[in-house]
N, C-alpha and C positions, 0 to 999 in steps of 0.2 A: 569450441570445448573447454571448459575452465579447469584449472589446477587448483586442486583445494587442499589446504595445509592440515594434517592430520597430527596433531602432535611433533609436527618436523617432517613427515612424510608427506611429498606432495603426489597426491591421485589423481588420476587421467578421468575427468565426469564428461557425460556428453548427456544433453536434455534436448528431446525433439519431439515433435509429436504436436497433440491438440492444444492449444492455449485456453487456458481457462478449464479443459478436461481434467477427470479423476488422473490423479498420479500413481504412477506403478515403478517401483524399482524392480531390474535385475539384475542377477547375480550369479556369474559363470561358475564353471568348475573349472577344478585344480588344472593347470597347464593352456589355459586359454583366455585370450580378451572378451570386449565387449563385442568382437564383431563375431562370436560365436550367434549372437543371435540376431543375424541379419534377414534368416527365414520369417522371423515373427514381425520384425519390424514395421512392413507395409500394412499389416492389419494392425497391429498396435497402437500405431500412432494414428490412426484416425479416430480410435476411440479415448488414449490416454496422452497425458505429458507422461513420456517415458524418460527415466534416467536409468543411464548405464554407466558403467565404472570399471577401469580396472584394478584388480585387487592390486595391493602391496606386493611388490617381486613379482609383478606382470604386465606387460603390455608398455604403457609408456609412465606407468605409474613407478616412482623411486620403490628400492628395495625397502628404504629405512632399516630399523633398527631390529637386530634379531635377539633371542627366538620371538618368535611370533607365537599366539594363543588364537585358540577362538573369540575369547573376548575382545581381542585387539581387534578383528576383525570386524566384529559386530559394532565396538566402539569408532571404526573407523566410517560406517554407515552412517551413523549417528552425526559424524562431524560434517558429511556429505550435506545430511539433509540440512544440520543446521546453518552450513555455508548457503545454501540454495532457499535458507527460509521457509522450508516446507515443513507443516508441522505434523504433517499424516501421509501415507502411503499405502498403495497394495503392496505387496513382495512376491515374487518369484525367482525363488534360487532354485537352480541344476547343481545335482551333487554337491560339493564342498558350498556350493550358496546355499543349498538346502539345510547344511549345520548351522551355518551364520544364521540364517531366516526360523532355526530353530531357539538358538540364543537369544535373539533380538526380539522372538516373540513372549518369550518366556521374562526378559529382564526390562523390554521399551514395550510395553504394549501398549500404550498411551499413543505410541508414533505410528502403529500398522492399523491397517481398516482388516482387507482380510491377506490371507498366507496362503502361498503355495511353496509344496515342497518337491519339488521333482526329484527322481534316482538318487536319491540319498539315504543315509543312515543316522540312526544315532548313538552308536558306539562300533567301535573296533575291539572283541575280544583277544585278538593275538597284535601284535603289534608288529612280527616277524614279516610279514607281507611288506610294510612299509620300512623295515632295516635292510632287506634285501634289495627294494627302488632306491634307496640313499647310497647304497654303496654301489648299485651298477651305475647311476649318475656321477658319482665321485669319479668311478674309472674309467666312465666312456662318454660322460655328458648324456645330455635329453635324448639324443639320437640312438643309445644303445638301449631305451625301453619302449622307443618310439612304435615300434611294429606291435608289442605285447599290448602298450595301450591302444591301437588300432582295435585290435581283437576285441579288447572288453568296450570300448567305445559303440563299434558297429557290429552288427551282424554280418553271418559270410555273405549272404546275398544283397545285402547293401553294399558290401566293399567290392562285389564283383559287377554291381551294377551302377554303381558312382565314383568311380576311379578318381573323378578330378574331384570330387568332395572331399574321399579320403584324404587325398594329397595335399589339400589346403588346409585340414585338418592338421596333418602332420608338418607342416610348415608351421603352422602356429603355434602347437607344441615344442618343436625343438627351436624355437625363437624365444621361447620363455628362459632368463636368467635363470642357469642351474643355481645360486643361491636362495634367490627367491623361494623357487619351486621347491628344494630342499628344505629349506626353513620352514614351509608349508607340510610337507611329509610329515617333519618334527613336531608340528602343533597337530595334526591327525590322529598320530599315532597310539596315543593317550586318549583319543575322542571318549567319552562318555556322559551324553545330557538325558539319559532317561529320568534321571529323576526330576527333570523340567516339565518333561511332556506333559505331565496333569497338569500342570499348574498354565499350561496355554488356552488362553480365553477367546481368541480370536477365532473365527471361521478359517476352517484350514482345509484345503486340500493336498491330499497326497498324491502324486504320477510317478507309476511305476515302470519300468520296462518289463515286457513276459519275459526276454531274454537276457537281460540283464546281470554279468556275472559278477560286477563290481558293486552293487547293491542292489540282490536280490530283491525277488517279492517279500519273501520275508520279513526284509530290513523295512521296507514301506509299509507293510501290515504291521510289525509291530509298532510303528511311529503311529499310523492312523489309530491302532485298537488304545493307546497312553494318552492322544489328546482327544479331549472332550469333543462329541459331534463333530470328529474329522471324516471326511468323505474322500473314497479311493479311485483313481482313475487307472487303469491298465494299458498301457500300449504295446502294440504288435513293433517292441525296438529293443535295442540293447541298453549301454548305461546314456549314450549322448542323444537320448527319443527326441529332443526338440529340430534336431540336423534329420536323424533316419525318418521321422515321420511328422514333418515341419506343421501341415496340416491339420493333422489329429490334435496336435499340442496346442497350435495356437487355438482352435476350436475349444479344448476342453479348459484353457486358461481365461478366452473370452468369456465364453459359459460361465464359468463359475463366478467370473470378478462383476458381471453384468446382472448377473439374476437377482431377484428381492429376496 
């Protein structure tokens, strides 16, 4: 796994899959590492050359200089592509990865073929939820928000039938450096990408979770309605739909990226 330098911040990157195949870059949600995509990797690596990375402040990547911004996250992605000498790639980002994807599709369309924005939003009208989360973490660490986050990430049915998966995801969340997580929250609390959406020209698929309380259907529908010719797929899941409905998520991704 190479470490890529992005303006002095080392980012942990993995490249796997089909040599010579089309390239697909995956981008994680807040509070997760590239391991989030394990359910998709067996299928995706048969078709694509897959790039995964740990966002700054997460996993094995450096925390780097704070404060963060959506532009900073986007430029990190471009630094990775430049380092790997990759001119163009497909993009699939979930949650925060979908927010970064909106910025990239608007600001660097020449670097992307098709774009998938999963379980994501384009703006937050009220920053108070982020403020409360930041306060909770500063007082009690990531463990203080773990149960609340799992309740948003997965439906009650999934949490009941897949406790081992939920425990693994909880461990991933709570291992995230608090400083990096908080810096991401501070970048998201004033998120507003609405003006960028009509400028996105890449073929775009929006994936939404029917039971997602974090980025609800209305948030996905707003994105779909503002990006020219975008389409939308709804999965029977909460926020982390690629883990709760791995097969349906993978089918949606592969189907969209391989259709002519």
